[in-house]
mmCIF file as gemmi writes it, N, C-alpha and C atoms, coordinates in Angstrom:
data_model
loop_
_atom_site.group_PDB
_atom_site.id
_atom_site.type_symbol
_atom_site.label_atom_id
_atom_site.label_alt_id
_atom_site.label_comp_id
_atom_site.label_asym_id
_atom_site.label_entity_id
_atom_site.label_seq_id
_atom_site.pdbx_PDB_ins_code
_atom_site.Cartn_x
_atom_site.Cartn_y
_atom_site.Cartn_z
_atom_site.occupancy
_atom_site.B_iso_or_equiv
_atom_site.pdbx_formal_charge
_atom_site.auth_seq_id
_atom_site.auth_asym_id
_atom_site.pdbx_PDB_model_num
ATOM 1 N N . MET Axp A 1 ? 2.737 -21.677 -17.204 1 0 ? 1 A 1
ATOM 2 C CA . MET Axp A 1 ? 1.365 -21.287 -17.348 1 0 ? 1 A 1
ATOM 3 C C . MET Axp A 1 ? 0.907 -20.623 -16.04 1 0 ? 1 A 1
ATOM 4 N N . MET Axp A 2 ? 0.164 -19.547 -16.159 1 0 ? 2 A 1
ATOM 5 C CA . MET Axp A 2 ? -0.276 -18.779 -15.003 1 0 ? 2 A 1
ATOM 6 C C . MET Axp A 2 ? -1.72 -19.132 -14.661 1 0 ? 2 A 1
ATOM 7 N N . GLN Axp A 3 ? -1.979 -19.374 -13.366 1 0 ? 3 A 1
ATOM 8 C CA . GLN Axp A 3 ? -3.335 -19.703 -12.959 1 0 ? 3 A 1
ATOM 9 C C . GLN Axp A 3 ? -3.998 -18.471 -12.368 1 0 ? 3 A 1
ATOM 10 N N . LEU Axp A 4 ? -5.282 -18.309 -12.688 1 0 ? 4 A 1
ATOM 11 C CA . LEU Axp A 4 ? -6.048 -17.201 -12.128 1 0 ? 4 A 1
ATOM 12 C C . LEU Axp A 4 ? -6.783 -17.676 -10.883 1 0 ? 4 A 1
ATOM 13 N N . MET Axp A 5 ? -6.791 -16.82 -9.873 1 0 ? 5 A 1
ATOM 14 C CA . MET Axp A 5 ? -7.485 -17.174 -8.639 1 0 ? 5 A 1
ATOM 15 C C . MET Axp A 5 ? -8.964 -16.828 -8.779 1 0 ? 5 A 1
ATOM 16 N N . GLY Axp A 6 ? -9.792 -17.651 -8.211 1 0 ? 6 A 1
ATOM 17 C CA . GLY Axp A 6 ? -11.235 -17.408 -8.241 1 0 ? 6 A 1
ATOM 18 C C . GLY Axp A 6 ? -11.634 -16.368 -7.21 1 0 ? 6 A 1
ATOM 19 N N . GLU Axp A 7 ? -12.866 -15.924 -7.308 1 0 ? 7 A 1
ATOM 20 C CA . GLU Axp A 7 ? -13.366 -14.936 -6.357 1 0 ? 7 A 1
ATOM 21 C C . GLU Axp A 7 ? -13.627 -15.61 -5.01 1 0 ? 7 A 1
ATOM 22 N N . ILE Axp A 8 ? -13.334 -14.881 -3.956 1 0 ? 8 A 1
ATOM 23 C CA . ILE Axp A 8 ? -13.541 -15.392 -2.615 1 0 ? 8 A 1
ATOM 24 C C . ILE Axp A 8 ? -14.887 -14.882 -2.107 1 0 ? 8 A 1
ATOM 25 N N . ILE Axp A 9 ? -15.73 -15.796 -1.681 1 0 ? 9 A 1
ATOM 26 C CA . ILE Axp A 9 ? -17.037 -15.444 -1.141 1 0 ? 9 A 1
ATOM 27 C C . ILE Axp A 9 ? -16.94 -15.47 0.374 1 0 ? 9 A 1
ATOM 28 N N . GLN Axp A 10 ? -17.327 -14.368 1.001 1 0 ? 10 A 1
ATOM 29 C CA . GLN Axp A 10 ? -17.281 -14.297 2.456 1 0 ? 10 A 1
ATOM 30 C C . GLN Axp A 10 ? -18.645 -14.696 3.008 1 0 ? 10 A 1
ATOM 31 N N . PHE Axp A 11 ? -18.632 -15.597 3.961 1 0 ? 11 A 1
ATOM 32 C CA . PHE Axp A 11 ? -19.856 -16.025 4.61 1 0 ? 11 A 1
ATOM 33 C C . PHE Axp A 11 ? -19.976 -15.273 5.926 1 0 ? 11 A 1
ATOM 34 N N . LYS Axp A 12 ? -20.783 -14.219 5.901 1 0 ? 12 A 1
ATOM 35 C CA . LYS Axp A 12 ? -20.975 -13.406 7.095 1 0 ? 12 A 1
ATOM 36 C C . LYS Axp A 12 ? -22.307 -13.746 7.739 1 0 ? 12 A 1
ATOM 37 N N . LYS Axp A 13 ? -22.361 -13.592 9.045 1 0 ? 13 A 1
ATOM 38 C CA . LYS Axp A 13 ? -23.608 -13.752 9.766 1 0 ? 13 A 1
ATOM 39 C C . LYS Axp A 13 ? -24.501 -12.559 9.406 1 0 ? 13 A 1
ATOM 40 N N . PRO Axp A 14 ? -25.756 -12.795 8.996 1 0 ? 14 A 1
ATOM 41 C CA . PRO Axp A 14 ? -26.606 -11.665 8.614 1 0 ? 14 A 1
ATOM 42 C C . PRO Axp A 14 ? -26.903 -10.765 9.812 1 0 ? 14 A 1
ATOM 43 N N . LYS Axp A 15 ? -26.947 -9.463 9.564 1 0 ? 15 A 1
ATOM 44 C CA . LYS Axp A 15 ? -27.248 -8.502 10.615 1 0 ? 15 A 1
ATOM 45 C C . LYS Axp A 15 ? -28.711 -8.642 11.014 1 0 ? 15 A 1
ATOM 46 N N . ALA Axp A 16 ? -29.02 -8.24 12.229 1 0 ? 16 A 1
ATOM 47 C CA . ALA Axp A 16 ? -30.395 -8.328 12.722 1 0 ? 16 A 1
ATOM 48 C C . ALA Axp A 16 ? -31.317 -7.465 11.868 1 0 ? 16 A 1
ATOM 49 N N . LYS Axp A 17 ? -30.81 -6.332 11.391 1 0 ? 17 A 1
ATOM 50 C CA . LYS Axp A 17 ? -31.606 -5.442 10.548 1 0 ? 17 A 1
ATOM 51 C C . LYS Axp A 17 ? -32.023 -6.134 9.255 1 0 ? 17 A 1
ATOM 52 N N . ASP Axp A 18 ? -31.091 -6.85 8.652 1 0 ? 18 A 1
ATOM 53 C CA . ASP Axp A 18 ? -31.383 -7.552 7.404 1 0 ? 18 A 1
ATOM 54 C C . ASP Axp A 18 ? -32.217 -8.81 7.642 1 0 ? 18 A 1
ATOM 55 N N . LYS Axp A 19 ? -31.963 -9.453 8.769 1 0 ? 19 A 1
ATOM 56 C CA . LYS Axp A 19 ? -32.656 -10.699 9.085 1 0 ? 19 A 1
ATOM 57 C C . LYS Axp A 19 ? -34.151 -10.476 9.316 1 0 ? 19 A 1
ATOM 58 N N . HIS Axp A 20 ? -34.495 -9.37 9.967 1 0 ? 20 A 1
ATOM 59 C CA . HIS Axp A 20 ? -35.881 -9.081 10.31 1 0 ? 20 A 1
ATOM 60 C C . HIS Axp A 20 ? -36.486 -7.983 9.443 1 0 ? 20 A 1
ATOM 61 N N . LYS Axp A 21 ? -35.995 -7.812 8.263 1 0 ? 21 A 1
ATOM 62 C CA . LYS Axp A 21 ? -36.488 -6.757 7.393 1 0 ? 21 A 1
ATOM 63 C C . LYS Axp A 21 ? -37.96 -7.002 7.058 1 0 ? 21 A 1
ATOM 64 N N . GLY Axp A 22 ? -38.781 -5.969 7.216 1 0 ? 22 A 1
ATOM 65 C CA . GLY Axp A 22 ? -40.205 -6.09 6.942 1 0 ? 22 A 1
ATOM 66 C C . GLY Axp A 22 ? -41.031 -6.415 8.171 1 0 ? 22 A 1
ATOM 67 N N . LYS Axp A 23 ? -40.398 -6.823 9.263 1 0 ? 23 A 1
ATOM 68 C CA . LYS Axp A 23 ? -41.11 -7.126 10.502 1 0 ? 23 A 1
ATOM 69 C C . LYS Axp A 23 ? -40.84 -5.989 11.482 1 0 ? 23 A 1
ATOM 70 N N . THR Axp A 24 ? -41.772 -5.079 11.6 1 0 ? 24 A 1
ATOM 71 C CA . THR Axp A 24 ? -41.537 -3.938 12.472 1 0 ? 24 A 1
ATOM 72 C C . THR Axp A 24 ? -41.981 -4.25 13.887 1 0 ? 24 A 1
ATOM 73 N N . LEU Axp A 25 ? -41.458 -3.495 14.815 1 0 ? 25 A 1
ATOM 74 C CA . LEU Axp A 25 ? -41.824 -3.673 16.218 1 0 ? 25 A 1
ATOM 75 C C . LEU Axp A 25 ? -43.303 -3.359 16.441 1 0 ? 25 A 1
ATOM 76 N N . CYS Axp A 26 ? -43.782 -2.311 15.783 1 0 ? 26 A 1
ATOM 77 C CA . CYS Axp A 26 ? -45.173 -1.917 15.974 1 0 ? 26 A 1
ATOM 78 C C . CYS Axp A 26 ? -46.13 -2.991 15.459 1 0 ? 26 A 1
ATOM 79 N N . ARG Axp A 27 ? -45.773 -3.671 14.418 1 0 ? 27 A 1
ATOM 80 C CA . ARG Axp A 27 ? -46.627 -4.716 13.872 1 0 ? 27 A 1
ATOM 81 C C . ARG Axp A 27 ? -46.792 -5.856 14.872 1 0 ? 27 A 1
ATOM 82 N N . ASN Axp A 28 ? -45.786 -6.049 15.724 1 0 ? 28 A 1
ATOM 83 C CA . ASN Axp A 28 ? -45.832 -7.099 16.719 1 0 ? 28 A 1
ATOM 84 C C . ASN Axp A 28 ? -46.317 -6.612 18.081 1 0 ? 28 A 1
ATOM 85 N N . GLY Axp A 29 ? -46.78 -5.368 18.139 1 0 ? 29 A 1
ATOM 86 C CA . GLY Axp A 29 ? -47.361 -4.849 19.377 1 0 ? 29 A 1
ATOM 87 C C . GLY Axp A 29 ? -46.406 -4.125 20.299 1 0 ? 29 A 1
ATOM 88 N N . PHE Axp A 30 ? -45.19 -3.852 19.858 1 0 ? 30 A 1
ATOM 89 C CA . PHE Axp A 30 ? -44.222 -3.141 20.687 1 0 ? 30 A 1
ATOM 90 C C . PHE Axp A 30 ? -44.113 -1.689 20.225 1 0 ? 30 A 1
ATOM 91 N N . HIS Axp A 31 ? -45.105 -0.9 20.609 1 0 ? 31 A 1
ATOM 92 C CA . HIS Axp A 31 ? -45.127 0.514 20.227 1 0 ? 31 A 1
ATOM 93 C C . HIS Axp A 31 ? -44.238 1.324 21.168 1 0 ? 31 A 1
ATOM 94 N N . LYS Axp A 32 ? -43.873 2.506 20.718 1 0 ? 32 A 1
ATOM 95 C CA . LYS Axp A 32 ? -43.093 3.425 21.547 1 0 ? 32 A 1
ATOM 96 C C . LYS Axp A 32 ? -43.977 4.643 21.805 1 0 ? 32 A 1
ATOM 97 N N . TRP Axp A 33 ? -44.674 4.644 22.947 1 0 ? 33 A 1
ATOM 98 C CA . TRP Axp A 33 ? -45.683 5.654 23.243 1 0 ? 33 A 1
ATOM 99 C C . TRP Axp A 33 ? -45.067 6.927 23.794 1 0 ? 33 A 1
ATOM 100 N N . GLU Axp A 34 ? -45.66 8.062 23.373 1 0 ? 34 A 1
ATOM 101 C CA . GLU Axp A 34 ? -45.235 9.385 23.839 1 0 ? 34 A 1
ATOM 102 C C . GLU Axp A 34 ? -46.49 10.23 24.033 1 0 ? 34 A 1
ATOM 103 N N . PRO Axp A 35 ? -46.633 10.95 25.15 1 0 ? 35 A 1
ATOM 104 C CA . PRO Axp A 35 ? -47.827 11.782 25.351 1 0 ? 35 A 1
ATOM 105 C C . PRO Axp A 35 ? -47.847 12.952 24.374 1 0 ? 35 A 1
ATOM 106 N N . LEU Axp A 36 ? -49.057 13.285 23.883 1 0 ? 36 A 1
ATOM 107 C CA . LEU Axp A 36 ? -49.206 14.408 22.961 1 0 ? 36 A 1
ATOM 108 C C . LEU Axp A 36 ? -49.114 15.721 23.726 1 0 ? 36 A 1
ATOM 109 N N . LYS Axp A 37 ? -48.441 16.683 23.149 1 0 ? 37 A 1
ATOM 110 C CA . LYS Axp A 37 ? -48.293 17.992 23.791 1 0 ? 37 A 1
ATOM 111 C C . LYS Axp A 37 ? -49.46 18.907 23.446 1 0 ? 37 A 1
ATOM 112 N N . ASP Axp A 38 ? -50.158 18.632 22.334 1 0 ? 38 A 1
ATOM 113 C CA . ASP Axp A 38 ? -51.276 19.477 21.917 1 0 ? 38 A 1
ATOM 114 C C . ASP Axp A 38 ? -52.425 19.411 22.924 1 0 ? 38 A 1
ATOM 115 N N . LYS Axp A 39 ? -52.773 18.214 23.33 1 0 ? 39 A 1
ATOM 116 C CA . LYS Axp A 39 ? -53.837 17.995 24.302 1 0 ? 39 A 1
ATOM 117 C C . LYS Axp A 39 ? -53.218 17.249 25.485 1 0 ? 39 A 1
ATOM 118 N N . PRO Axp A 40 ? -52.537 17.966 26.386 1 0 ? 40 A 1
ATOM 119 C CA . PRO Axp A 40 ? -51.81 17.258 27.429 1 0 ? 40 A 1
ATOM 120 C C . PRO Axp A 40 ? -52.709 16.429 28.347 1 0 ? 40 A 1
ATOM 121 N N . PHE Axp A 41 ? -53.775 17.018 28.868 1 0 ? 41 A 1
ATOM 122 C CA . PHE Axp A 41 ? -54.652 16.284 29.776 1 0 ? 41 A 1
ATOM 123 C C . PHE Axp A 41 ? -56.089 16.719 29.55 1 0 ? 41 A 1
ATOM 124 N N . ASP Axp A 42 ? -57.005 15.796 29.797 1 0 ? 42 A 1
ATOM 125 C CA . ASP Axp A 42 ? -58.431 16.077 29.691 1 0 ? 42 A 1
ATOM 126 C C . ASP Axp A 42 ? -59.12 15.345 30.829 1 0 ? 42 A 1
ATOM 127 N N . VAL Axp A 43 ? -59.957 16.067 31.572 1 0 ? 43 A 1
ATOM 128 C CA . VAL Axp A 43 ? -60.647 15.441 32.685 1 0 ? 43 A 1
ATOM 129 C C . VAL Axp A 43 ? -62.022 15.012 32.193 1 0 ? 43 A 1
ATOM 130 N N . LYS Axp A 44 ? -62.287 13.713 32.34 1 0 ? 44 A 1
ATOM 131 C CA . LYS Axp A 44 ? -63.544 13.163 31.847 1 0 ? 44 A 1
ATOM 132 C C . LYS Axp A 44 ? -64.084 12.194 32.894 1 0 ? 44 A 1
ATOM 133 N N . GLN Axp A 45 ? -65.281 12.428 33.388 1 0 ? 45 A 1
ATOM 134 C CA . GLN Axp A 45 ? -65.933 11.568 34.375 1 0 ? 45 A 1
ATOM 135 C C . GLN Axp A 45 ? -65.081 11.388 35.629 1 0 ? 45 A 1
ATOM 136 N N . GLY Axp A 46 ? -64.374 12.411 36.028 1 0 ? 46 A 1
ATOM 137 C CA . GLY Axp A 46 ? -63.596 12.349 37.256 1 0 ? 46 A 1
ATOM 138 C C . GLY Axp A 46 ? -62.285 11.598 37.144 1 0 ? 46 A 1
ATOM 139 N N . LYS Axp A 47 ? -61.897 11.183 35.95 1 0 ? 47 A 1
ATOM 140 C CA . LYS Axp A 47 ? -60.641 10.47 35.752 1 0 ? 47 A 1
ATOM 141 C C . LYS Axp A 47 ? -59.715 11.292 34.864 1 0 ? 47 A 1
ATOM 142 N N . LEU Axp A 48 ? -58.441 11.116 35.064 1 0 ? 48 A 1
ATOM 143 C CA . LEU Axp A 48 ? -57.46 11.805 34.248 1 0 ? 48 A 1
ATOM 144 C C . LEU Axp A 48 ? -57.245 11.024 32.961 1 0 ? 48 A 1
ATOM 145 N N . VAL Axp A 49 ? -57.37 11.704 31.812 1 0 ? 49 A 1
ATOM 146 C CA . VAL Axp A 49 ? -57.232 11.048 30.516 1 0 ? 49 A 1
ATOM 147 C C . VAL Axp A 49 ? -56.014 11.618 29.808 1 0 ? 49 A 1
ATOM 148 N N . THR Axp A 50 ? -55.109 10.748 29.367 1 0 ? 50 A 1
ATOM 149 C CA . THR Axp A 50 ? -53.908 11.151 28.646 1 0 ? 50 A 1
ATOM 150 C C . THR Axp A 50 ? -53.965 10.576 27.234 1 0 ? 50 A 1
ATOM 151 N N . VAL Axp A 51 ? -53.665 11.407 26.231 1 0 ? 51 A 1
ATOM 152 C CA . VAL Axp A 51 ? -53.63 10.949 24.841 1 0 ? 51 A 1
ATOM 153 C C . VAL Axp A 51 ? -52.184 10.604 24.502 1 0 ? 51 A 1
ATOM 154 N N . LEU Axp A 52 ? -51.948 9.357 24.043 1 0 ? 52 A 1
ATOM 155 C CA . LEU Axp A 52 ? -50.608 8.889 23.697 1 0 ? 52 A 1
ATOM 156 C C . LEU Axp A 52 ? -50.525 8.616 22.202 1 0 ? 52 A 1
ATOM 157 N N . ARG Axp A 53 ? -49.343 8.827 21.616 1 0 ? 53 A 1
ATOM 158 C CA . ARG Axp A 53 ? -49.112 8.577 20.198 1 0 ? 53 A 1
ATOM 159 C C . ARG Axp A 53 ? -47.818 7.79 20.033 1 0 ? 53 A 1
ATOM 160 N N . CYS Axp A 54 ? -47.846 6.799 19.143 1 0 ? 54 A 1
ATOM 161 C CA . CYS Axp A 54 ? -46.654 6.006 18.866 1 0 ? 54 A 1
ATOM 162 C C . CYS Axp A 54 ? -45.712 6.826 17.986 1 0 ? 54 A 1
ATOM 163 N N . ILE Axp A 55 ? -44.452 6.883 18.376 1 0 ? 55 A 1
ATOM 164 C CA . ILE Axp A 55 ? -43.462 7.662 17.627 1 0 ? 55 A 1
ATOM 165 C C . ILE Axp A 55 ? -43.188 7.032 16.269 1 0 ? 55 A 1
ATOM 166 N N . ARG Axp A 56 ? -43.182 5.701 16.194 1 0 ? 56 A 1
ATOM 167 C CA . ARG Axp A 56 ? -42.813 5.013 14.957 1 0 ? 56 A 1
ATOM 168 C C . ARG Axp A 56 ? -43.918 4.997 13.91 1 0 ? 56 A 1
ATOM 169 N N . CYS Axp A 57 ? -45.157 4.611 14.334 1 0 ? 57 A 1
ATOM 170 C CA . CYS Axp A 57 ? -46.212 4.403 13.333 1 0 ? 57 A 1
ATOM 171 C C . CYS Axp A 57 ? -47.314 5.451 13.373 1 0 ? 57 A 1
ATOM 172 N N . GLY Axp A 58 ? -47.435 6.239 14.44 1 0 ? 58 A 1
ATOM 173 C CA . GLY Axp A 58 ? -48.394 7.326 14.484 1 0 ? 58 A 1
ATOM 174 C C . GLY Axp A 58 ? -49.773 6.97 15.023 1 0 ? 58 A 1
ATOM 175 N N . ILE Axp A 59 ? -49.978 5.772 15.541 1 0 ? 59 A 1
ATOM 176 C CA . ILE Axp A 59 ? -51.262 5.388 16.112 1 0 ? 59 A 1
ATOM 177 C C . ILE Axp A 59 ? -51.455 6.122 17.43 1 0 ? 59 A 1
ATOM 178 N N . THR Axp A 60 ? -52.697 6.559 17.701 1 0 ? 60 A 1
ATOM 179 C CA . THR Axp A 60 ? -52.984 7.233 18.977 1 0 ? 60 A 1
ATOM 180 C C . THR Axp A 60 ? -53.86 6.341 19.837 1 0 ? 60 A 1
ATOM 181 N N . ARG Axp A 61 ? -53.722 6.508 21.156 1 0 ? 61 A 1
ATOM 182 C CA . ARG Axp A 61 ? -54.565 5.797 22.107 1 0 ? 61 A 1
ATOM 183 C C . ARG Axp A 61 ? -54.76 6.687 23.326 1 0 ? 61 A 1
ATOM 184 N N . THR Axp A 62 ? -55.814 6.411 24.092 1 0 ? 62 A 1
ATOM 185 C CA . THR Axp A 62 ? -56.065 7.156 25.312 1 0 ? 62 A 1
ATOM 186 C C . THR Axp A 62 ? -55.856 6.237 26.493 1 0 ? 62 A 1
ATOM 187 N N . GLU Axp A 63 ? -55.407 6.84 27.573 1 0 ? 63 A 1
ATOM 188 C CA . GLU Axp A 63 ? -55.131 6.096 28.794 1 0 ? 63 A 1
ATOM 189 C C . GLU Axp A 63 ? -55.782 6.818 29.954 1 0 ? 63 A 1
ATOM 190 N N . THR Axp A 64 ? -56.566 6.104 30.759 1 0 ? 64 A 1
ATOM 191 C CA . THR Axp A 64 ? -57.201 6.717 31.914 1 0 ? 64 A 1
ATOM 192 C C . THR Axp A 64 ? -56.544 6.222 33.185 1 0 ? 64 A 1
ATOM 193 N N . ARG Axp A 65 ? -56.479 7.101 34.163 1 0 ? 65 A 1
ATOM 194 C CA . ARG Axp A 65 ? -55.895 6.723 35.454 1 0 ? 65 A 1
ATOM 195 C C . ARG Axp A 65 ? -56.795 7.197 36.559 1 0 ? 65 A 1
């Protein structure tokens, strides 16, 4: 009589991508800021103002120095 072998299930460690699916960096406050080229600099009240945009989610913010 011939026996059939069962299927082998591999237990792999889940990848970080799969483990954290749905939790984006931007949602947790880790944006990737890049200065806008359209409006590079604007002088307002004697301070230098730079407009920044997040590459991942598209949120803009201004930074004064």
